[in-house]
C-alpha positions as MATLAB code, in Angstrom:
seq = 'MIARWQVNAQSDARLQVTLQSQRTLRYTEADTDGDRPAHVRAASAITRLAERWYIVQDDTAFLAMVDAGTVAALPINVPGAGVRQQFSAALGNKAAKPDFEACFTVFDAATGAPQLWVVGSGSTARRRNIAVIDPAAATVVVYDATTLHQQIVDDLGHLPNIEGACVRADVLWLFHRGNTGTTDRGCCAYGWPWPQVQAWVRGAAAAPGFIAVCTFALGAVQGVPLGITDAAVGPNGHVVVLCAAENSGNAVDDGAVLGACMGVLDADANGRWNGVRLADLPRDLMGPSASVKPEGLYIDVAKPDRAYLVADPDDTEQPAQLSELELVGPWWR';
ca = [
      -9.920  -22.761  -51.748;
      -8.662  -24.913  -48.881;
      -9.248  -23.420  -45.425;
      -6.225  -23.657  -43.113;
      -5.926  -22.574  -39.511;
      -4.374  -23.516  -36.165;
      -6.044  -24.225  -32.843;
      -4.265  -23.823  -29.508;
      -5.051  -25.844  -26.406;
      -5.260  -24.807  -22.805;
      -5.916  -26.747  -19.622;
      -9.332  -26.113  -18.050;
      -9.391  -26.947  -14.341;
     -13.194  -26.868  -14.326;
     -13.323  -29.973  -16.516;
     -12.912  -33.303  -14.763;
     -13.016  -36.936  -15.816;
     -13.705  -39.682  -13.289;
     -13.719  -43.449  -13.783;
     -17.075  -45.049  -12.992;
     -16.628  -48.668  -14.090;
     -14.548  -50.980  -16.252;
     -15.372  -54.155  -18.147;
     -12.751  -56.657  -19.267;
     -13.381  -57.687  -22.874;
     -13.045  -61.445  -23.386;
     -14.869  -63.200  -26.200;
     -17.869  -65.234  -25.069;
     -17.455  -68.065  -27.571;
     -14.331  -70.118  -28.116;
     -12.277  -69.574  -31.271;
     -13.098  -72.152  -33.950;
     -10.142  -71.779  -36.320;
      -7.231  -70.967  -34.034;
      -6.701  -67.468  -35.420;
      -8.684  -65.307  -33.055;
      -7.350  -64.340  -29.625;
      -9.441  -65.208  -26.588;
      -9.852  -61.528  -25.799;
     -10.173  -58.141  -27.446;
      -6.677  -56.692  -27.743;
      -5.114  -53.493  -29.028;
      -8.469  -51.698  -28.888;
      -8.135  -48.607  -31.063;
     -11.643  -47.188  -31.625;
     -15.200  -47.543  -30.359;
     -18.718  -46.638  -31.413;
     -22.254  -47.731  -30.561;
     -25.576  -48.516  -32.217;
     -28.604  -49.064  -29.990;
     -27.322  -51.187  -27.082;
     -24.366  -52.763  -28.883;
     -20.778  -51.562  -28.790;
     -18.445  -51.969  -31.780;
     -14.724  -51.958  -31.031;
     -11.902  -51.828  -33.579;
      -8.528  -53.468  -32.960;
      -5.378  -52.369  -34.744;
      -3.495  -55.691  -34.747;
      -6.341  -58.144  -35.357;
      -8.750  -57.941  -38.285;
     -11.824  -58.456  -36.137;
     -14.569  -56.065  -35.148;
     -15.588  -56.802  -31.552;
     -19.354  -56.631  -30.963;
     -20.182  -56.132  -27.307;
     -23.640  -56.562  -25.767;
     -24.667  -56.597  -22.131;
     -23.623  -60.205  -21.660;
     -21.659  -61.224  -24.763;
     -18.552  -60.327  -26.748;
     -18.518  -61.598  -30.346;
     -16.196  -61.069  -33.324;
     -16.834  -60.149  -36.961;
     -13.868  -60.732  -39.322;
     -12.742  -57.873  -41.574;
     -11.103  -59.583  -44.530;
      -8.706  -57.146  -46.175;
      -7.331  -57.978  -49.653;
      -3.598  -58.569  -49.560;
      -3.402  -59.070  -45.791;
      -2.954  -62.835  -46.065;
      -4.901  -65.664  -44.503;
      -4.287  -64.658  -40.899;
      -6.606  -62.356  -38.984;
      -4.085  -61.384  -36.319;
      -0.756  -59.703  -36.915;
       2.465  -59.468  -34.920;
       6.235  -59.481  -35.208;
       6.240  -62.977  -33.707;
       4.014  -64.233  -36.550;
       6.203  -62.475  -39.103;
       3.254  -60.600  -40.632;
       3.143  -57.312  -38.740;
       3.849  -55.373  -41.939;
       0.673  -56.812  -43.496;
      -1.743  -55.637  -40.826;
      -4.467  -53.236  -42.024;
      -3.974  -51.148  -38.871;
      -7.549  -49.986  -38.401;
      -7.400  -47.081  -35.952;
     -10.664  -45.129  -36.225;
     -14.398  -45.713  -36.621;
     -17.709  -43.890  -36.561;
     -21.409  -44.584  -37.086;
     -23.415  -42.885  -39.831;
     -26.567  -43.411  -41.857;
     -26.271  -44.281  -45.537;
     -27.273  -41.365  -47.750;
     -29.047  -43.632  -50.243;
     -30.921  -46.026  -47.931;
     -30.953  -44.365  -44.519;
     -29.628  -47.576  -42.963;
     -26.985  -47.373  -40.222;
     -23.396  -48.071  -41.201;
     -20.074  -48.423  -39.412;
     -17.050  -46.918  -41.128;
     -13.629  -48.214  -40.072;
     -10.542  -46.309  -41.233;
      -6.940  -47.443  -41.625;
      -4.070  -45.355  -40.307;
      -2.379  -44.869  -43.686;
       0.995  -45.205  -41.985;
       2.101  -47.621  -44.744;
       0.738  -48.335  -48.223;
      -1.025  -51.457  -46.904;
      -2.910  -49.450  -44.293;
      -5.003  -47.305  -46.635;
      -8.366  -49.033  -46.412;
     -11.868  -48.098  -45.325;
     -14.234  -50.882  -44.242;
     -17.961  -50.164  -44.436;
     -20.018  -52.509  -42.277;
     -23.740  -53.211  -42.317;
     -24.387  -54.140  -38.675;
     -27.824  -55.614  -39.331;
     -26.588  -58.030  -41.988;
     -23.098  -58.417  -40.443;
     -21.524  -57.786  -43.844;
     -18.227  -56.022  -44.508;
     -17.043  -54.297  -47.684;
     -13.433  -53.079  -47.780;
     -12.541  -50.166  -50.057;
      -9.119  -49.001  -51.156;
      -8.884  -45.470  -49.727;
      -5.451  -44.686  -51.138;
      -6.875  -41.639  -52.923;
      -7.780  -39.944  -49.638;
      -4.671  -41.043  -47.769;
      -2.406  -39.915  -50.614;
      -3.890  -36.429  -50.439;
      -2.705  -36.248  -46.832;
       0.744  -37.579  -47.762;
       1.096  -34.987  -50.500;
       0.108  -32.164  -48.170;
       2.102  -33.271  -45.121;
       5.164  -34.350  -47.069;
       5.317  -37.619  -45.122;
       3.183  -40.624  -44.195;
       0.279  -39.926  -41.833;
      -0.945  -41.820  -38.791;
      -4.728  -41.439  -38.824;
      -6.090  -42.367  -35.399;
      -9.386  -40.471  -35.228;
     -12.338  -39.933  -37.548;
     -15.766  -38.344  -37.262;
     -18.444  -36.628  -39.326;
     -19.486  -33.147  -38.197;
     -21.679  -30.687  -40.112;
     -21.418  -32.726  -43.329;
     -17.611  -32.844  -43.191;
     -15.593  -36.039  -42.743;
     -12.610  -35.292  -40.508;
      -9.549  -37.554  -40.320;
      -7.146  -36.794  -37.462;
      -3.397  -37.309  -37.903;
      -1.754  -37.992  -34.559;
       1.528  -36.283  -35.391;
       3.887  -38.929  -34.012;
       5.682  -40.331  -37.059;
       9.143  -38.940  -36.269;
      11.259  -35.822  -36.070;
      10.116  -34.538  -39.462;
       6.413  -34.866  -38.624;
       4.583  -31.576  -39.100;
       2.395  -32.220  -36.064;
      -1.117  -33.134  -35.055;
      -3.782  -32.010  -37.532;
      -7.159  -32.860  -39.058;
      -8.180  -32.987  -42.719;
     -11.769  -32.397  -43.799;
     -13.660  -33.653  -46.881;
     -17.261  -32.941  -47.953;
     -19.093  -35.922  -46.516;
     -21.817  -36.308  -49.197;
     -19.110  -36.477  -51.871;
     -17.145  -39.075  -49.886;
     -20.262  -41.245  -49.637;
     -20.898  -40.889  -53.376;
     -17.274  -41.836  -54.110;
     -17.501  -45.000  -52.004;
     -20.710  -45.986  -53.804;
     -18.900  -45.524  -57.118;
     -21.168  -42.664  -58.108;
     -18.503  -39.931  -58.193;
     -14.777  -39.314  -58.230;
     -12.966  -38.949  -54.939;
     -13.231  -35.371  -53.655;
     -10.290  -33.267  -52.549;
      -9.984  -32.129  -48.947;
     -11.453  -28.714  -48.201;
      -9.934  -27.882  -44.803;
      -6.866  -28.498  -42.650;
      -6.823  -27.684  -38.938;
      -3.558  -28.020  -37.022;
      -3.441  -28.412  -33.247;
      -0.940  -27.110  -30.691;
      -1.784  -29.404  -27.767;
       1.287  -28.994  -25.593;
       3.532  -31.708  -24.169;
       4.090  -33.900  -21.124;
       7.706  -34.079  -19.911;
       8.778  -32.866  -23.334;
       6.743  -35.455  -25.252;
       4.052  -33.866  -27.469;
       0.421  -34.773  -27.010;
      -1.219  -36.252  -30.094;
      -4.841  -37.020  -30.915;
      -5.629  -40.744  -30.657;
      -9.368  -40.449  -31.359;
     -12.212  -38.004  -31.916;
     -15.937  -38.260  -31.233;
     -18.970  -36.044  -31.698;
     -20.778  -35.017  -28.512;
     -23.879  -32.950  -27.709;
     -24.729  -29.993  -29.957;
     -22.078  -30.960  -32.492;
     -19.146  -30.508  -30.117;
     -16.140  -32.641  -31.041;
     -14.118  -34.211  -28.241;
     -10.577  -35.443  -28.816;
      -8.645  -38.074  -26.914;
      -4.934  -37.294  -26.545;
      -1.841  -39.159  -25.382;
       1.846  -38.373  -24.968;
       3.712  -41.563  -25.861;
       7.492  -41.538  -25.505;
       8.347  -43.101  -28.852;
      10.330  -41.837  -31.801;
       7.875  -43.054  -34.421;
       4.369  -44.408  -35.039;
       5.450  -48.078  -35.016;
       7.414  -48.607  -31.802;
       5.613  -48.567  -28.464;
       6.723  -46.354  -25.604;
       5.725  -45.244  -22.128;
       2.573  -43.129  -22.023;
       3.566  -40.126  -19.922;
       0.129  -38.542  -19.825;
      -3.306  -38.542  -21.425;
      -6.212  -36.141  -21.597;
      -9.538  -35.347  -23.233;
     -10.281  -32.050  -24.895;
     -13.420  -30.393  -26.190;
     -13.081  -28.339  -29.372;
     -14.798  -24.955  -29.149;
     -16.100  -23.325  -32.328;
     -16.795  -19.784  -33.460;
     -20.063  -18.466  -34.891;
     -19.198  -19.975  -38.269;
     -18.601  -23.422  -36.786;
     -14.814  -23.282  -37.169;
     -12.804  -24.659  -34.248;
     -10.968  -21.918  -32.373;
      -9.791  -23.557  -29.165;
      -9.305  -26.816  -27.249;
     -10.059  -27.098  -23.542;
      -8.175  -30.029  -21.968;
      -8.839  -32.193  -18.924;
      -6.361  -34.796  -17.642;
      -7.383  -38.437  -17.584;
      -6.925  -40.198  -14.244;
      -3.981  -42.580  -14.085;
      -6.165  -45.403  -12.690;
      -8.036  -45.368  -15.977;
      -5.031  -46.938  -17.665;
      -4.006  -49.381  -14.949;
      -0.531  -50.188  -13.626;
       1.253  -50.543  -16.965;
       3.007  -47.441  -18.251;
       2.364  -48.478  -21.862;
      -1.455  -48.531  -21.768;
      -2.642  -45.912  -24.255;
      -6.218  -44.539  -24.436;
      -7.184  -44.882  -28.110;
     -10.971  -45.036  -28.544;
     -13.656  -42.584  -27.389;
     -17.454  -42.473  -27.561;
     -19.650  -39.681  -26.181;
     -23.234  -40.497  -25.186;
     -25.191  -37.529  -26.562;
     -28.312  -38.716  -24.715;
     -26.418  -38.628  -21.407;
     -23.983  -35.714  -21.794;
     -22.176  -36.482  -18.540;
     -21.116  -39.930  -19.811;
     -18.269  -40.990  -22.074;
     -16.803  -44.397  -22.881;
     -13.208  -45.277  -23.608;
     -11.102  -48.220  -24.752;
      -7.335  -48.467  -24.470;
      -4.513  -50.374  -26.121;
      -2.434  -52.210  -23.480;
       0.415  -52.756  -25.997;
       0.512  -56.342  -24.745;
      -1.067  -59.097  -26.840;
      -1.708  -61.194  -23.724;
      -3.734  -58.508  -21.969;
      -7.451  -57.998  -22.710;
      -8.681  -54.515  -23.444;
     -10.966  -52.707  -21.005;
     -14.156  -50.783  -21.737;
     -14.299  -47.856  -19.315;
     -17.310  -45.742  -18.403;
     -16.398  -42.159  -17.506;
     -18.243  -39.324  -15.832;
     -17.665  -35.838  -17.259;
     -17.894  -33.086  -14.681;
     -17.908  -29.371  -15.432;
     -18.893  -27.105  -18.366;
     -17.923  -29.460  -21.176;
     -20.748  -28.311  -23.461;
     -20.849  -24.610  -22.610;
];
């Protein structure tokens, strides 16, 4: 039986987020083939292994690898996307972009080695891929994840826009932002048994069906609903969501970001989410442009008062920023 429930959000004035530092993300080495921008752009997700950051971009098929002094790029070659690694209306290939919007770090069930999983939004048929990356070998394998995405389509009754993903308590959660248009059923998360998903990707089992659906009532800013743009696991298994209210009628067109916040999901004794406590993000985090949208979140479980964020400036000429945040208050109560 599929578990279904709704979670309501409330603002918590005790929770605060302050900006500590920002780093502009420009690639260290020059492009050799003329198809990679000079900077990280459209940053949509972030994770970390050891001292290296990995940043996903939704309109270029490159994984940015960020160390203390360098920014490098690893191509993610997606079948059917064409020969280009960057996508835009000006290039005439925007419809072909894989639209990677979420990522997380796990350890392979068979080998114990660390892996990066990168997930497509599913907002069109071309955007239903999962890339599994071996960071040590710098190898990328792209899998057709239509089976999982189609389950969401069938349940929602419309195309999804997956912008967050995480693994918590052996469940893979994919977060639909809820911004695809007037018929969208709203922000929600679908859960699959993680061991079965890993077996499916290895070709050892059929794709599992989802086992849970959690919908979120997050509120609105000036009448524009908040939607989840990323999710990350924090201390003690807490999940933190990144939210934005973008004034756009669909998931394709950009619009002004009227507000953004972070929220920690509280759980009951059985581990089921039963509330979201929200804290506003400071405006200076996003800079002067009204279109900058926070899209990627990482929580440092070793330093529970630290979080890291990347944003999409919705401008191909502007480099993305990596922001270090301080979390103040009872986030992990």
